[in-house]
C-alpha positions in Angstrom: 20.7 109.9 61.8 22.7 112.1 64.0 21.4 115.4 65.4 22.5 118.2 67.7 21.4 117.7 71.3 19.4 120.4 73.0 21.6 122.8 75.1 19.1 125.2 76.7 16.8 124.1 79.6 14.4 125.9 81.8 15.4 123.9 84.9 17.7 121.2 86.1 14.7 118.8 86.2 14.1 119.4 82.6 17.7 118.7 81.8 17.6 115.4 83.8 14.5 114.3 82.0 16.0 115.1 78.6 19.2 113.2 79.3 17.3 110.2 80.6 15.2 110.2 77.4 18.3 110.4 75.2 20.1 107.7 77.0 17.5 105.2 78.1 19.8 102.3 78.6 22.0 104.3 81.0 18.9 105.6 82.8 17.6 102.1 83.2 20.9 100.8 84.6 21.2 103.6 87.2 18.6 106.3 87.8 20.5 108.1 90.5 21.3 111.7 89.7 24.1 113.2 91.8 23.6 116.7 93.2 26.9 118.0 91.8 26.3 120.9 89.5 28.2 121.1 86.2 29.4 124.0 84.2 32.0 126.7 84.3 30.3 128.9 86.9 29.9 126.0 89.3 33.6 125.0 88.8 34.8 128.5 89.5 32.8 128.7 92.7 34.3 125.4 93.9 37.8 126.5 93.0 37.5 129.7 95.0 36.5 127.7 98.0 39.7 125.6 98.0 41.9 126.0 101.0 45.4 124.6 100.3 46.6 124.7 103.9 43.6 122.8 105.3 43.7 120.4 102.3 47.4 119.5 103.2 46.6 118.9 106.9 43.3 117.1 106.6 42.9 115.5 103.1 43.3 111.9 104.4 40.2 112.2 106.7 36.7 111.8 105.3 35.8 115.0 107.0 38.8 116.7 105.5 39.0 119.8 103.3 39.2 118.0 100.0 38.8 120.2 96.9 35.9 118.3 95.0 37.5 119.7 91.8 38.0 116.3 90.1 34.8 116.2 88.0 35.6 119.6 86.5 39.2 118.6 85.8 38.0 115.3 84.3 35.9 117.0 81.7 38.1 120.0 81.0 36.0 122.6 82.6 39.0 123.5 84.6 42.7 123.0 83.6 45.5 121.8 85.8 47.4 125.0 85.1 44.5 127.1 86.0 44.0 125.3 89.4 47.7 125.6 90.1 47.7 129.3 89.5 44.7 129.9 91.7 46.2 127.8 94.5 49.5 129.6 94.4 47.7 132.9 94.6 45.9 131.8 97.7 49.0 131.2 99.8 51.6 133.5 101.2 54.1 130.7 101.6 54.4 128.4 98.6 55.2 125.5 100.8 51.5 125.6 101.9 50.5 124.7 98.3 52.9 121.8 97.8 50.6 118.9 98.8 47.8 120.1 96.5 50.0 121.0 93.5 51.8 117.6 93.9 48.4 115.9 93.4 47.9 118.0 90.2 51.3 116.8 89.0 50.4 113.1 89.5 47.1 113.7 87.7 49.1 115.0 84.8 51.5 112.1 84.9 48.6 109.6 84.8 47.1 111.3 81.7 50.5 111.2 79.9 50.9 107.6 80.7 47.3 107.0 79.4 48.2 108.8 76.2 51.1 106.3 75.7 49.3 103.2 76.7 45.8 103.7 75.2 43.7 100.6 75.6 46.6 98.9 77.3 45.6 100.9 80.4 43.3 97.8 81.1 46.3 95.4 81.1 48.2 94.4 84.2 51.4 96.5 84.2 53.2 93.9 86.2 52.5 90.6 87.9 50.6 90.5 91.3 52.9 90.6 94.3 50.3 88.8 96.5 51.3 85.2 95.9 48.5 84.8 93.4 48.3 85.1 89.6 45.7 86.9 87.6 43.8 83.7 86.9 43.2 83.3 90.6 41.0 86.3 90.7 37.4 86.4 89.7 36.3 88.6 86.8 32.8 89.1 88.3 31.9 91.6 91.0 30.2 90.0 94.0 26.5 91.0 94.0 26.4 91.8 97.7 29.1 94.4 97.2 27.3 96.0 94.3 24.0 96.0 96.2 25.6 97.1 99.5 24.4 94.0 101.4 27.7 92.5 102.7 26.8 93.3 106.3 30.0 95.4 106.7 28.8 98.9 107.5 31.7 100.6 105.8 31.7 98.7 102.6 27.9 98.8 102.2 28.0 102.6 102.8 30.7 103.1 100.3 28.7 101.1 97.7 25.6 103.1 98.3 27.5 106.4 98.2 29.2 105.5 95.0 25.9 104.7 93.3 23.9 107.6 94.7 26.4 110.4 94.6 28.9 109.5 92.0 31.7 110.3 94.4 33.9 108.6 97.0 36.6 110.1 99.1 40.2 109.0 98.2 40.4 106.7 101.2 37.0 105.2 100.5 38.2 104.3 97.0 41.3 102.7 98.4 39.5 100.7 101.1 36.8 99.5 98.6 39.4 98.5 96.0 41.5 96.7 98.6 38.5 94.9 99.9 37.4 93.7 96.5 40.9 92.6 95.3 42.4 91.2 98.4 39.5 90.0 100.6 37.1 89.0 97.8 39.8 88.1 95.2 38.2 90.1 92.4 40.4 91.3 89.5 41.0 95.0 89.6 39.6 95.4 86.1 36.1 94.4 87.3 36.3 97.0 90.1 37.7 99.7 87.9 34.8 99.2 85.4 32.3 99.5 88.3 33.8 102.7 89.5 33.8 104.2 86.0 30.1 103.4 85.6 29.3 105.7 88.6 32.1 108.2 89.4 31.6 111.7 88.1 35.3 112.1 87.9 36.1 108.7 86.6 38.6 108.3 83.8 40.7 105.3 82.9 44.0 107.1 83.7 43.8 107.8 87.4 41.1 105.2 88.0 42.8 102.2 86.5 46.3 102.9 87.5 45.1 103.6 91.1 43.3 100.2 91.1 46.5 98.6 89.8 48.5 100.3 92.6 46.2 98.8 95.2 46.3 95.4 93.6 50.1 95.5 93.3 50.2 95.2 89.5 51.5 98.8 89.3 53.4 98.9 92.6 56.1 97.0 94.4 53.6 95.9 97.1 49.9 95.5 97.6 47.8 98.0 99.7 45.6 96.8 102.5 44.2 98.2 105.7 42.8 97.2 109.1 39.9 98.4 111.3 42.1 100.7 113.3 43.2 102.5 110.2 39.6 102.8 108.9 38.4 104.1 112.3 41.2 106.7 112.5 40.4 108.3 109.2 36.6 108.1 109.4 36.5 109.0 113.1 34.7 105.7 113.7 31.5 106.9 111.8 31.0 103.4 110.4 32.5 101.2 113.1 30.5 102.6 116.0 27.2 101.2 114.7 28.5 98.1 112.8 27.0 94.8 114.0 30.2 93.1 113.0 32.4 95.3 115.2 35.1 93.2 116.8 34.7 90.4 114.4 34.8 91.9 111.0 37.1 91.1 108.1 39.4 93.9 109.0 40.1 93.0 112.6 43.7 92.4 113.6 47.2 93.7 113.2 48.8 94.2 109.8 51.0 91.2 110.4 47.9 89.0 111.1 46.0 90.2 108.1 49.1 89.9 105.9 49.4 86.2 106.8 45.7 85.7 106.3 45.4 87.5 102.9 48.8 86.7 101.4 50.0 83.4 102.8 52.3 82.8 99.9 52.9 86.4 98.9 55.6 89.0 99.3 55.6 91.2 102.3 53.1 94.0 101.7 52.7 97.6 102.8 51.8 98.1 106.4 51.7 101.9 106.5 47.9 101.8 107.0 46.5 104.3 104.6 48.1 107.7 104.3 48.9 106.9 100.6 46.9 108.5 97.8 44.5 106.7 95.5 46.2 108.5 92.6 49.8 107.7 93.2 52.4 105.1 94.3 54.5 106.2 97.3 57.5 105.1 99.2 57.0 102.9 102.2 56.6 104.8 105.5 57.1 103.6 109.1 54.1 103.0 111.3 
């Protein structure tokens, strides 16, 4: 018998305990509680802290001025139009807002495509461009990736951060997706489901189509990276203490990694990671 859920709580701890009680299977699967605060007041506070200029110049770096608005957009606490208007009001020159508003436009596009595709959002939009077919990829996530025990400092940290915080930076999502699909040969659907289990901002639209872009089933080429790319955008925070430094899976030029990962595939994107998790882009020169 259905009943209305409780809506008023004396504290956040009381809320967490109540939700765990109401959804015991989910609580048993993952007991981590992200620190992100929900609700309209919290969303407005985060929105007011957005700096469009700094976002444009630093968003690709893990330490960059990203907005952290995606959970609020995901659940309709904020609207895309509302964010657009606030962003435009913050800048004197509208050009300073282009990068951020462009991302809002792509988010809208993904949602419109999802409305058209429905459950087909889980189907490959195109064939892989990697030299492999869908049947060559595993449908099961490697346990060492899920548990963060691969030995790769970056990948293990991404896994823990995903599970513990419900958030990954755009680049972390790209690197993790690329590692799973291209190095471990896991079907993108398995990774997409894993992300949706943990991401606070996860929705099948931007999540699934971004995984497909990395995999090459919704792009003309696959996305992959090397250690130099990862070091650049993380300022070596993972590599400096990694026991596998100099001999990890990501060592080498793009040409070398391309021949190793895709010996029978089409030529892939060597731009090295300034693309967005949420959109396909044209190829850029190194």
